[in-house]
C-alpha positions in Angstrom: -168.3 163.4 -79.3 -170.4 165.5 -81.8 -168.1 168.5 -81.2 -165.1 166.4 -82.3 -166.9 165.2 -85.4 -167.9 168.8 -86.2 -164.3 170.0 -85.8 -163.0 167.2 -88.0 -165.6 168.0 -90.7 -164.7 171.7 -90.6 -161.0 171.0 -90.9 -161.5 168.5 -93.7 -163.3 171.1 -95.7 -160.5 173.7 -95.4 -157.5 171.3 -95.9 -156.7 168.6 -98.5 -154.7 165.5 -97.5 -151.9 164.8 -100.0 -151.1 161.1 -100.2 -147.4 160.3 -100.4 -146.5 163.4 -98.4 -148.5 162.6 -95.3 -149.8 166.1 -94.7 -152.7 168.5 -95.2 -152.5 171.3 -97.7 -154.7 174.4 -97.1 -157.4 175.4 -99.7 -156.7 178.3 -102.0 -158.6 181.5 -101.2 -159.6 182.4 -104.7 -159.4 181.0 -108.3 -158.3 184.3 -109.7 -155.5 184.6 -107.1 -154.2 181.1 -107.9 -154.1 181.9 -111.6 -152.5 185.3 -111.1 -149.8 183.8 -108.9 -149.1 181.0 -111.3 -148.8 183.1 -114.5 -147.0 186.1 -112.9 -144.2 184.3 -111.0 -141.7 181.8 -112.1 -140.8 181.2 -108.5 -142.9 182.0 -105.4 -142.0 182.9 -101.9 -143.8 183.7 -98.6 -145.7 186.7 -99.9 -147.2 184.8 -102.9 -148.0 181.8 -100.7 -149.9 184.0 -98.3 -151.7 185.6 -101.2 -152.6 182.1 -102.5 -153.7 180.4 -99.3 -154.6 183.4 -97.1 -152.9 184.5 -94.0 -151.2 181.3 -92.7 -148.5 180.9 -90.0 -144.9 180.9 -90.9 -144.6 177.3 -90.0 -147.3 176.3 -92.5 -145.6 178.3 -95.2 -142.2 176.7 -94.4 -143.9 173.3 -94.5 -145.4 174.0 -97.9 -142.1 175.3 -99.3 -140.2 172.3 -97.9 -142.5 170.0 -99.8 -141.9 171.9 -103.1 -138.2 172.1 -102.5 -138.0 168.4 -101.9 -139.8 167.8 -105.2 -137.5 170.3 -107.0 -134.5 168.3 -105.8 -136.0 165.0 -107.0 -136.7 166.5 -110.4 -133.3 168.1 -110.7 -134.8 171.7 -111.0 -132.3 174.4 -110.1 -133.4 177.2 -107.8 -132.5 180.8 -108.5 -133.4 182.1 -105.1 -132.9 180.2 -101.8 -136.1 181.6 -100.4 -138.4 180.7 -103.3 -139.7 177.6 -105.0 -140.6 176.8 -108.6 -144.3 177.7 -109.2 -145.2 174.9 -111.5 -143.6 172.2 -109.2 -145.2 173.8 -106.1 -148.7 173.7 -107.7 -148.2 170.1 -108.8 -147.1 169.0 -105.3 -149.8 170.9 -103.6 -152.5 169.4 -105.9 -153.5 172.6 -107.6 -154.6 171.8 -111.1 -154.2 174.9 -113.3 -156.3 173.5 -116.3 -159.2 172.8 -114.0 -159.0 176.3 -112.5 -158.9 177.8 -116.0 -161.9 175.8 -117.0 -163.8 176.9 -113.8 -162.8 180.5 -114.5 -164.2 180.3 -118.0 -167.4 178.9 -116.7 -167.7 181.6 -114.1 -167.2 184.3 -116.9 -169.8 182.5 -119.1 -172.4 182.5 -116.4 -171.5 186.0 -115.3 -171.2 185.1 -111.6 
């Protein structure tokens, strides 16, 4: 029983449950990576998603892109590449708050960590 609880605790730390979508989103690997991907790319694909979340399976990447594509359709956002999703919408759907990450990055630089 304790092994199951330990496994659940470990998984709950690495993934975030997104309500309304009924699925878990992996944690970002690094704040700098998340900001770099956000500001350098208007649309992101598999390469950028792997850079953002670490080396994930192709099924996980497809699932994340499917969530973002669904939201893009709901918002009426056109796609310029069939294999990529809009960065701002993807971050919004995945629960990645850019202003919070920027504030954290400023704090890290202030404290020289």
